[in-house]
N, C-alpha and C positions, 0 to 999 in steps of 0.2 A: 560671729568671732565674739570674743567678751571682750567688751572694753577696761582700759585699764589708763589710772595717771601713768604721765612718763614725764620726765625733763628731757627736752628736746633741744636742737637747734633748727629753725626753720628758716630757708632761705627763698627769697623771691627775688627771680630775673627778668629783666624786660628787655625786651630786643624792638626800641622804638625804629619806626620806619619800614617795618615789614608791609604794611598797611599798605604804603606808597607805592609798592612793586605792582606792575600792571598785572589783570588779574589772570592772566592765561600763564605767570610765572611764579605765581606769588602760593600755590600750594606748594609745589617742589622747594621753595626758596625756605618756606616755612618749616617742612618737614628736614631740610637739613639744617637749619637753625637750631630746632628743637632737639632735635638728635645729638649734635655737639653739645647743647647741654647736658642733654641725658646721659652721653658718654662722661661728663667731668664730673657730674653728682654722683653715677653709679662708682667711677673709678676709686671715690674716695670713702666709697663706704656710706653712701645716701639713697635716700629711696624716691622717686619723682611721686609725689603726691595725687598733683594735677596741672593740666596745661589749658589755658584759655586766652585767647584774643592773642597780646604779643608778649603774654608773661606765664613765666613757668613757676609751679612751687615745689620744694623739694623738702623734705626732713633728714635730722640726722639723729638719730638714736631710737628710733622704733624700726621696725619692729625688732631691732636689734641694736643696744647700744654700745658705745665705743669708750675707751677710756679719754680719747682726744677728740671727742664728736665736734667739738667746738673748733679744733683747729682744722678736720678736716673740709668742715662746711667754709672756713676762710679760704681755704687751699682751691676747692670749687669754686667759688666763688672769683677768687683770681682768675682763674683758669677762663671762666666763663668771660670776664669783664676785657682782662687784659690782653688773653690769649685770644679772643674773638674775634673774626675777618670785620674791618671796616665795614666791608659792602658784599651785597648778596645780590646777585644779578642785576646789578648796575644800580641800584640803592644804595645809599649809605644809611648805616644803622647806628643807634646808640644806644648802647647796653650799659645798664648800671643794675644794681643788684642790691637789696635791704637784708639783715641779719637781727636774728632775736634769739637767746637764750632765755626759759621758762617751762612752765610745767604745762601740760595739754590733756585732754581728752582724745586718748587715742582708742580707733576702732571702726566698727562699721555704722552706715545709718542707712538702716530700712535695706538691707541688706547687699547694699553695694559694698566696693572695695574698702580698706581700712585707710583711713584718712584723720589728721590733725585737726583737732577743735579746742577755740579758746581765744583768750586776751592775746597770749603772748602770737597768736599766727596773725593776728590785726597789727601789731606792732609792727612785726617785720615787714609787713606788706607799706604799710604807711612809712615807713625806711627807705624802700624801695622809690614809693612816688617821688622823697624828698632828693635822693641821690641824683647828682648831675651825672649828665653823659659820662661815663668811663671811670666810674668811681663807685665805692662799696661802702655803705654805710651800715654798721653796727652798734647795737645797743652796747652798754657798760657791761651788763651781765657776758656778753661776748667776749667783750676785750680782756674782763675777768679770768676767764677761762683758759686764756692764751697769753699767759705771762711770758713767753719767751720771744715774743716779738712787738712790734711799736705800732702804737695805731696815735694817728692825730687828735686830739678832741674838737669837736665841732660845736659844744656846748648843749645847753637845752634845749629841746626844738619842740614845740606845738605839735602836735599831729594829728591831721584831721578825724573827727568824731571822737575824741578824747579830751576829758578835762586834764590840767597840767600840762606837763611835760615831760619828755624822756631824753636822757644824756645819751649821746649820739659822737660815734666816733669814724674816724676815715681808714679805712687797712690801705696800705699803700705798696708793701712789698712781701717778697713770699716770706713763708716761715723758715728758719733754719731746721737743718738738720738735727734730730733729736738723739739725746745720748744713747747710746745702744743699751741696751737690757740683754744679761744672760740668766740664762736658768741654770740653777745648778744641778750638775749630773746625777749627784751624787742621791742615795734614797734618805728622806729625811727621817729623824727619830722615831722610834715604835713607841708611842706613848697612847693610855686609852682604853687599849684592847688586851689588857692583861688577862681579863675574866673570861674573854669569848675566846683569847688564845689556849689557856688551859683546857677549858672545854673541849676544843676543836682538836686539840693535842690527844686529850685523854680518850676521845671517842674513836680518833683513828688509829692508837696505839691496841684499844683493843681489838679491831679489825672489825671488819663484814658490815659496819656499820654506813648509811649512806647520807649524806649533809649536805644541805643546801646554804649557803650565805647568802642572806637577802638584803638588799642596802643599795641605795641610790648611786647615780654617777660621783665619783671620786670621794665615795666614803671609808676607800681601804680595804675592798673583798681582796684584789690580789695582793694587798700587801698583806693581809694576814694568814693568806693561805701562803705567800711566800715565808712568811715568819712560821708558821706551823711546821713546814717541811723543814727548816733551818732548824728549829728545837727538837726536832725527830731524831735528825742527823746528828745531833749532838748527845741526846740520851738512848737512840737506838743506832747505830750506825750500818747495820744490815737494814734497815726500811728505803725502800727505794721510791721514788714517786716519778712517775710521767706525767705531763701535763698537754690537754690539748684545749683550744681555744676556736669559739663558733666565733665569724665574724661580719659585719655589715657588707651589705653589698654582693654575699659570697652564696646564692642560696644553694650549695653543693648538698646532697645528704650526708650524714655524719661525717660533716668536715673535721669536726674536734677530734673524733676518734681516728679519722684519717692521719690526723697528725700525729697521733699517740702510735700509730703502726708505724709512722715513715719513720719518727724519731727512734724508736723502741728497738725497729728491727735494721735502722741504718739501710733503708732502701730508700733511693729517690723515687719521686712520684713520676719521672722521666723514664725510668727504668722499666717500664711497661709491667705486665699482669705477671709474667715468668718469675722473676728474680722474688717478687712480692709471695707468689704461693709456696715457691720454693725457702723462702725463708719463714713462713707460717707452717709448714711440714713439718721441721724442726720439733716443733712445739706441739701440734694439733695430728699428724699423719694428715693424707692425701684430701679425703673429703670434707673434713672440717676445715681445711686450709681453705679450701675453693667455696665455703659457704660465707666466711670470715670477707675472703676477698670480692666475694658477688655482693655482699653489701655495700662493699665500700667502692661498688662500681669499677672493679679491677680485676673480674674475673677471664681466663683467657675464652678464647672463640672458642675451643673446643670441650669447655668445663662440663663434666657431667652433671652439675648440679643446676645449670640453665634448665633443666627441664620440668623443675619444680614450681607448684603451683606458686603465685607470689605471697600468699599468706603463707602457705608452709615454708617457703623461704625465710621469711621475715623472722618466724618462729626458731626454726633449724638454727639460723644465724644467730640469733641472740643465745643461744644456747652454748654456739660455737665462741663467741664471743667471753663467754664465762667461763668456758673451759682455758682460753688463751690466756685471761688473765689470771687465773688459778696457777698455771702453768710458769708464769713470767715471774709469780710470786716464791716460785722455786723454793719452798720450804721456809721462808721468810715471811716478809710481808711486804705488801704491795700498795701505796694509795695512788689512787688514780683523780687527778684533777682536771677539772673541764670548767673552764670558765667562760664567763660572758654567754650563758643560755638562754640570755634574753633576745640573742641574735640565732639562734637554734633553729633547724628544721624540724619537723613532728617526728621524723625517724631518728633523730639524734635524740630528743625527750624520750620516744618509746623505749629505744634501746637502752636509753642510763636506768629509764624505769624497770625494763626485765631486767638488767644486772643487780638493780636493789633489793630486788627479790630472791634472784639464784644465787647472790654473793654473798645473802645474811648469813653470819657465823663463821664464814671462811676468813684467812686469810689477807682479803683484799679489802681496802676502803675505800669509800668513792666520795670526795667532795666536789661541789660543783657551786659555781656565782651568778648569780643574777639578780639584775635590776627589779625592781616591785612593777607589778602589771602581771605580766605573764603567770601562767599557770605552772606549779613545779611539777616537778617529773613526779610519778607515782614511786612512792615508798620513800621520798626523801622526809627528813625530820629538817624544819626551818631552823636557820640560827640567824636572829636580825643583827645586821651591823649598822646601827644606830649612827648620829651624830655625838661628836665627844662633847663632855660637860666642860664646865669654866674651868677647872683644874687643868684636864690634860689638854686642852685647847691651848691654854697658857703655856704648858711646857712644851707642846712642838711649835709655839710661835717662837718663844725664846731659844729653843734649838736652832731654829731656822736661819735666826737673827744673828746668834752668837753671843747671846750675853741676853740680863736681865730686862723686863719691859716694864714699864710703869702700868700701874690700874687702869689708867685711862686708855692707853693704847691698847691693853690684855682685852678690855670689856669691848672696845671699840672692833676691835679684828675678829671676836667672836659674834658680835653684831653682824658683820659685812659676811662673814664667811658662812654663819650657819652652825659653825662646830662641824664643819665638811674641810678634813683635813689633808685633801688636795687641794682646795683654797687658801687655806692659812698658809701652806708652804708659797702658793702662789704671791699674795699679798706680801710675805717676807720677802719675795723674790723683788717684787716690785718697790719694796719700802729701799732695799739696798741700792737696786739699779738706779732710782728716780733720785736719792737723796732725800726722800720724804722723812728719814726720822734722823734724830739726834743721841747721842748717848753713846755708851750706856751710863743709866739705864736708858733705855731707849725710850722716847716719845716722838709724837708727830711733830715735825717741823715746821714751824710759822710759816706762811706763805707755800709752803710744797707744792708741787705739781697737784692737779688735783687727782684724787682717786675714782674709779670710775664706780659710776651708780650701779653698776650689774658685773656680776661674776665674769659672766660673759665677755663683757668689755675688757675685764683685768687680763684674761687671756688673748683678745685682740690686742692689748696692749703689748703684752710680753711678744707677742709674732711681730706686731710694727716696729718694734726696738730692735729686731735682727738686721744684721746687714740687708740692701737690697738682695743681692743673689740668691740668699738664704732663704729671704721670704717668699720673693717670687718660685723658687721651687717648692718650698711647703705648700702654695696657694695649687701649684700644677699637682702636687702629689695628692691632693685631698680629694679630689674628683674621685679617687678610686676608693673612696673610704678608709678605716684607720689602718689597714694594709696595704701596701703597693708594691712596685715593682720598679727599679731604678732606673733601667734600660727603657723600659716601656712609659715611664712618665720623660724620660729624657728626650725621646721620639715626638711626644707631643708637645714638648718645650721647642723644640726644633736643633739643642744644642745639649751636651753633655752635663748632667746634674750630678753626676757622681762627687766632684769634688764637695759642692754644697751640700748634698746630702751628709756625706762624712763629718762636715763641721758642725752639721746638726746633733749626729749622734754623739760627738765629744761634748756638747751642749747637754746633752741628754733629753732631748726635744724628740731624737728619735731613736730606735734601736733596731738593730740587724736582726731578722731570722734566722733559726739554723737552716731551715729547708725552706724550696721556693715552689708554689705551684707552678711556675711558670718556668719551662727547663731553660737554664743557663741563664736566667735573668734574676740578678739579687732582689731577695724579698726584705723590704723594711718596715715599722710600722710605727705610729707617733705614739709618744710615752702617753698619752691618755686620748680617751676617745674624745674629750672635751675639747682638746687642743687642735684634735682635727676638725672638728665641728667647728670652732674659731677659725682656722685657716678657711674652712670653704664659705664662710660667711663674707669672708673679703672680696670673693670674686663677684664680678657685676654677673647677671643674668645672661648677659650674652656671652662673656667667657665659658659660663659653666654651660652651657649649651653648646657652644665648640669644641670645650674641650672632652665632653663627653662623646660626642659625637667622632672626634678621633678617636677616642679611645675603643668607642664601638666598632669602628674600622680595623684597629689593629688585633683587637681581640678577636673580632670574628674571623679576619684572616688567618690567624693561631689556630685556633677553633674547628677551623675546616681542614688544615692539615693535620689534623689527629690529636690535639692535646684533649685530655681528658676534663672534660665541663665546661670548658673556655667559652664555649656558645652561650650558656643561660649569661653569662657576666655581660659578655657582648650584648646580649638583649636588653639588661638592665640599663646599660649607658646608652643604649639607642633611646630607649625610653625617655631616659632622663634629657635626651638633646632635642625632642620634641619629633621625635622620627616615629610614632607609633605603629603605622604598617609594618615599617623596617621591623622593628622590635617585636612584632607578631611573629614576621616570618623567619626572625632570628630563635623564636622560641619554638618555632615546630621544627625546625633546624635539630636542637637542642634534645625535643621530645623523640625524634626519632634518632638521635643517637643513645639515648636513655631507655627507648624498648629494645634498641639491640644489643644493648649491653645487658638487659634484664635487671635494671635498676628501677623498679615499680614506684619506690617513694618519689625520686625526682622527675620519674616518667607524670607522675599526679601534681608535682608542682609545676612542671613545664606545659603540660596540658591548661590549667588554669589559668596560668598567665598568659599564654596564647589567647585564649579563649577570652579574658578580662579586655583584650586588646584587638578584638575584632574579629578573630580566626573563628571557623566555624568547621562543619564538617567532621573531620577527622579529629581534630581537637578535641570535640563534644565525645565522640565515642572512645577516644583516648582515657576523657577523664573518666567514664562512667566505666568502662574494663579495668583501668587502674585503681579506683574504687571497689569493684567487684572483688577484683583477684587478692586486694588486701583483706578482705573480709567485711568492710565496712560498707554493710547493707544496706543498712537504712538510709545513710547518706547517698549511697549509689540509688535506691530506688526514689527520692526526695529529687534527685537530679535528673533522671529518668523520667519522675512525672512531668514535670517543668518544661522537659523537651517537647513529649509528645501533647503536650497543652497548647503549645506555643505554635500557632498557626504561621508565623513567619517563616521557620525550620521547614527545609526541603522535606517531600513526603522520604524519602527514603531515609532521612535519619529519625523521623518521628517512628518510623517503622522498626529500625535499629532499637531506639530507647523501649518500646515495648517489647521486645524480644528480652535486652538487659534486663528489664524491669522482673520481666517473668522469671530469670536466672536470680536475681535477687530475692524472689517469694518462694524459694524452694527452699533455700537453706532456714528460711525464717518461719518454716513449717504452715506457709500459706499455698499450699498444690494447688487449687482451684483456682484463686487469682490469678496464680502462674500460667495457668493452663490459659484462660481466658485472654493474658496476655499476647501467649503464643498465636493466637486464633486472631487478635486483632492484627498482630504485627505481618500476619499472612495475608490479611484482608487489605492492608494498608500499604503496599509493593508488590510491584512487578520486577524489582531487582532480582535475577537470580542468586546471586550471594546472598541478599538478606532473607529470601526465601528458606534457601538452602539452610540458613542458620537457624531459621525462627521453626523448619521442618525437623533439623535434628534433635534440637531441644524438646518439640513434642514428643518426638519418637522415645526419647531418653527417660522421660516424664513418664509417658504411657507404660514403659516396659516397669519402671517404679510402681506404679498402681497397678501392676499384674494384667492391664489390660492389652494382652499381647498382639489381639487379632488389630485394634486401632494403631499400636507399634509401629505392627508390620504396613500397614496402609499409610503412614506418615514415612513410613522407610522407602517405601516407592517413590514416593512423591519427590521425595528428597534424591533418588539416584535420578530422577528426570532432571530435577535441577541441575545437578552435577553435569550431566549431558548438554544443558543448557548455557551453563557458564564459560565463558574465554577467558581464561585468567591461569595466572602462574599455579593457583593452588587446586587443582584439579586433582592431582596425585594425591593431597593428603586429605582432601575431601572424601576421595573415594577409600583412601585407608580408614579414615573415620568411620562411614560407614558402613564398611565391608566388617570391621569390629564388632558394631551394633548389631549385624544381622547375625554374626556368630552365635553373640550372649542371646539373642532371641530364639535363634533355633535350638541352642543348648536348654532355653528355658522350658520349649515345647518338647523336647525327649528327643529332638531329630539329632543326634549327637555326631553322626557318620556327615552330615550335610554342616554342622555346624564347626567339623573340625575343617572342612575344606574350607569355608569362610575363614576363619582365623589363619589357616595356612597361608592363604593370597594375600590379606591383610597385614600379615607378619614380614611378608617378602617386601609390602610396600614400603613400612615404616623403616625396616632395615634400609633401606635403599635411602629413605628420608634422612636418615641417624636420628631422630627425634625419640629420645628417651622416655618420653611420659607417653606417649604413644605404643610403643615398641614393650613397655613393661605391663602396663594395660591388656596388651592384645594376649601376651605371654601367659599374664597371671588365668584370666578366661580359659585359654586354651589348655591350660593347666587342669582346671575343673573339669573340662570335657573330655578328656584324655581318661582323669579318675571315674567318671560316669562309665566311659567303656570299657573298665576294667583294666586300663593300661596304667598299671601301678607305677612302675620303673619309669615308663615317660611322662606321666604325672610329676613324679619326685625330681626329674631334671629341670621341668617347664618353672616349678616353684623355687628351686634352687637359683636357676639364672634369674627369675624375677628377685632373689633377695640379692642377688650379686648388684644388679643395674639398681636397685633401691639404694644399697650402700653407697655405690658410687655419687649418685644423685642425693646423697644425706637425706632422704626421705625416711625420719623414722616411723611416721606412720604406715608407712607402704612396708617398712620393714617389719612390721609388729604384724602385720596382716598376711606377709607371704612368711614367716615363721610359723604362725597361727596353722596356715594351712600344712606348712611340712610336718610340725606337728601330729596333725590329722592323719596326715598320708601314713608316716611312720608308725604311727599306732596300728592303724590299720594291717599295716605289714609285720606287726607283731615285734617292731622295733622299739621296744619300749623305752630302751635309756637316749635313744635317738628323738624320740617323742617328746620324752622330758625335757631333755638340752633345748628343742626348738622352742617348747612352751615356756621355759624359765625365762628366754632370752626375751619374748614377746611379751612376758605377763612385766619383767623389768621397764620395758619400752612403754607400754602403755600406763604402767602407774607414773611414771616420769610425766609421758605427754598429757596425763588427768583423763582420759577419755574414759568416761564410766561404765560404758556397756561393755567395751572391749575389757577392763579391768576383771569386772564380773564374770564374763564368760572365760577367759583365759585363766583365771583366779583360781575359779573351779575346779580346769582342768589339773592345772599344777598342783593342788591339795590333793586331788585324787591320784596323780601319779605320784606325788611325795608319799602318800601315805601306803601305796603298792610298795615302795619300796623300803618300807620302815621306818620313815622320817615324819612318827605324827608332831613332834612338836615343829617340824617345817609345816605341815598341812595345818596346823591350827594357826600357824602364823598368816599364811597364806589366806585362811578363812576370816580372821580377823580382818583383812586388808578388803576384803570383798565386802564383809557385813559393814564396813566404813562407808565404801561406796554404794552400798545400794540404795541407800535412801536418798540419793540424789537423781538414781534412775526415774526417769519419766513412764508413766503408768504403773498405779496401784498393785494390778496382777503380777506386772515383771518383777517389780521390787518384793512383794511378799514371796514368790518364786526363786528369787535368790537367796532371800533370806532363808527360806527352809532349806535348801540345798544347802548352805554355807555352816548352819547350826552343826549337823552331827561332825564334822571336821573338829570341833574343839572339845570333842570326847576325851575322857582320861587315854592312854597309850593303852594299845591293843585292840581297841574299838573296832569292830567290822562290822561295817553296812551289809545288808544283804549282795552287794556286787564282791564283797570281800577282796581278793586281791586280784581279781580278773582285771584283765589289759582293760585302759580306760578307752572306750570309742568315741571319736568325733564326731562331733554333730554337723 
């Protein structure tokens, strides 16, 4: 760790007499005495530096400083010396302590834990040596920092090993209660951000832009957003704003967007997926509504979009979100505010980036806020929110104080706060509450209570000054993060904290949320994340572990009863409580929930956390599968490589990693490597399930390579593995292999046998109710029927496939089905039907950006338009083809596409050799 100079209070406490206890009981007696000393130190916000012999050393002010570190140290010393037991195991104890305040070097030495070093430490130790049993000696620096209590002067004392003397004082009684400090609930004056506000408001008014406010904690990002919304409402009342926030400690995907859904549609998260989908359908229609719900982890169990591949589902959901936000704009303008993206999951950042691109130029503007550090979402323009300059810092201070400040106070405040608006207001509140200023004009009062050396200490001081019941309630609530729940926090405390929370809301320390993630439990939030951090810093390590453990137990019970996503929160608390194996189990339970709900981004996060905490097997498979399904092939390949090269992993997992690596290599164009991985996977396992997966993938790849004989051989071996498997997936395995067999027979030209295989597989898929396998089989069956000349049946199969793809929201599948429908209608001389199908397919392919499909279908559309006399339309389609062709892989294919498209650009009336003959599908 980095060493730093800090002003601290050092406490040495000595328990004389422990050495006199008989050896048999000395160790437990020492543990008991030092345990009580540690509790007293940590109770008052200090940290134990070390313990040796009969002596304990503690530090107040590092690693975190408080406004009243000296008072805390004295309170702890009094508790140790005056409240400590006179006897332990029958032996009389002589308790005494020494205290000193001064500058130390704080940090680690040679990789050890942090410690305080310097002369200030030596002085405290020498004072302890001189203290009589039952007394506490403190240096004058400590007494000066505690003006609200009396010390008895003991005069200058010579300390061992030091030249000169040190003024020493004895502490006798407890400190008086401190004056209550109140934080103003009112939002302070808005100053110093006028330029940023106008730039932000102007960009929002134009619409279609994505802006990221980047600034440190307390710099005023949220306030700037609030002022921008207020300004827009005054200038353009029709502009609406929706707000969603990411939260610390809540790793659920799309949490900020889910909050927007809940608030905008007025649907409680506790209502379940049905009401949410119904509300979305009013804006989007059934399929798009299900896609948005799926991305938010709230799709019904029978949702047709669950059959989509994860990468396709994410892409389609992003398009559906864009459609929904356009619909909510309703012809006016909409502002989407995404706050605290430094805590956002990757799915949130990816969706924000997709929306920035797809909504550009629309009536929807997006503004987000983020602290320095994390990468911004793609497509966002950053607007820095820095610290305030001298003039606005002074203006904010004077507004918070309620009058003019002297130059010295304004300069001192700016230096202490660094121009941070939140801390300027907190300093002003401290001045007022502690009576530290005189005026107006306001100036620091001589002899005023000390101002904290750290800004964190200032916030701790503000919490310390609250009534005891509120302070205790805030400390308990801080365990959950900035956002917490009243009932759950009360359960942890063992009594009702609602009155204390209500009082803190009145002071402006807390505020209530409109919606709660936990059904039936009021959700609240700290006014600022830094305020929560300050409250959390007051908890001892023991209390943190206890409260996190209790939170984990209660959240796990709620999660197991069906509350969406709560298990992952429970896992985080379990880990914070020091229960890693239990946390890993909770992450695995959350993983199963995410897989069942088809929330692949959450599945990825759960698998990563479970692995980090020691889970193996299924967690590793889930992580690899999630990366692969989300199209993150390079990451998946690297992860599988590490697994298969790790000799500590079980053989079946290493084999599974080899097969999965092959699946990653195929879309990356590394076909030969993929085949080698499948063969290695087969050689590395005797598990029927693992062998079946490797054989199925190998057969599929061999078919793509037109190595039909080898593909059939692999398929026969796969069927043998199905017979060996003893699992509930046998019917699904048989359906998969049946479809593949039909494809191979069709490729060989044995259409009758192929049709039989497809029919058998189709019956199994219908029984399983899996849309993805069903539509895959129907489409290939249609091709077989077409080859047999049964055009009407082929067309019916293609139309059925289109219907399923539409229900799934799979636009790529829709485009393929429409292309096939167009070709079949063209062969039946139904030219209007063919053109209509190709037009829809062309529109979808352009939207999806599939270059080869744009070229293929675009040429068909151009020919169909020209056949209908629409030469301008044909030229327009040809221009799109010519724009896409250079992006095709393979020079020959590019040249052929360009050569085929150019004739459609000729003047009206141009006829190529095909003339107006029907366009035949290829």
